[in-house]
Steps between C-alpha positions, in 0.01 A plus 500: 500500500815445699356700789184287494703176510702637790184579696358153428826338607511697827136410576582135430794508741286666770227238457754215511667646811164537672413137422838390635444692822156341544624147440550289810757225523513207738803444720680177406478374857126445445538302176338164581485204263176358367398149607714528813383520863546812707402617849317803634716739704257782581223394739144542371613534139199587288394275214322691223270409213719686249865618503413849619510666842145625442365156413263308726661320797404133495712364788800570726798279573714483810877483537652164396203402279635311200383603153567377148606767250283446192579810298697823525284789382636801311342742750748648750412671830756720677459572870775726629832354384352156427382418149356158415280328243163354581481120500212262442529228764319194626498390864344251736322658795279294730499212253371718215718589200450857381654741250553874489752782459751621757769768489849356478637735767303302760680175418816369666827586331624171645397235749660201666399218733736361765454298822122537486502879448402703195724803440362771270681796345313789334457876471235662716485872420676822399571771757642854493841506663724797580828465313808488724721631219272765353254731670197359322240225522528191281290192438613177670361150461446291811554125474413235753559140601227301671518161667187281510446184702193315380262786425634723776730799449759468777734790413577759233770764440518795260790688342585755227566364153556780251281657231340380177818511291665270753234227466616323183525164673514342842601177671404337828710222645544300822850458637640321805518657845861595414611348833338781699379370837129400507441613141289240318549644150570822311279657235648719227283733289657689211365758254701661225491725195660405169669823392836640608473728800180330624539351846420151620393427856572186707294446813602220739246388758577251778233255615510372859231389745225599253634855477645690204799730562617737227870572457630834364419526131775464241523721191703431186532728200744550216550701180698299244866499609501860628335458836362236735372477857491151648365377836496150649496303827761256627312238703656251745490221239679713238875503452642731765173493696483552877272291728165667577601811310423639157721765343380766257750573222483795262722579206480790253699573188495810285727602210630854481562719192820313424332158523665420833305287748427637842371244746335537839426222748320481834356238732267460798484209742168377643484265799223239513388377846260230386193723481611846381803689370684820581792684348832432672 
């Protein structure tokens, strides 16, 4: 009898493990609230009759189309390192209000309007990237920022932004030009994981003369009080800032076996000439 119970228990564990492996979870960055407006990031986003990739396509929506989130569905679709729920939405297109289902990964993570421009931040795809540290290929999400004037896309830039576990939440903000010559404003996109040891990524993008210019990406990660790696920029309008220069600052701390802190610091200086930058 005991042997039979053991076999049943093992079979139960195997079945439970198989179900767990087959379950798909949405990344928190694609968690959109119901009864709130959102915008389309991926051009020609397909609208479907049901929340399923095999369902009939009823329409397609272009970048910057505003939609109203009516309901978040339980169904999750994972494409590469991006996992998102399906959403039932309504939208006004050509004076006609319609409803349908779209995949949350095609929506903007954040969007802002400033000086007559719409700035959109979202994730576009997953690619295979050769690891610099290890001799193997790993999955890497590609994020992007687009700037729209009226209904016209005037510029867009793309950059790496981690893997699925690093997509717990994201922010998208507009900052000043930081007193850099000819810079109208600065965009800051951030994505981050929630657990210790999971990195967050800060991407600064300068906007001047209808062009987007990406700065070197910043990475921050820590593991409780045993280790941290911190990166930041010192802009001209910051304390200790230098005119038309931004300085990259890095600091690392790691505790040894005897709980002693070992710190490492480095910096790089970038000169800004009003239209581009180069390392000093």
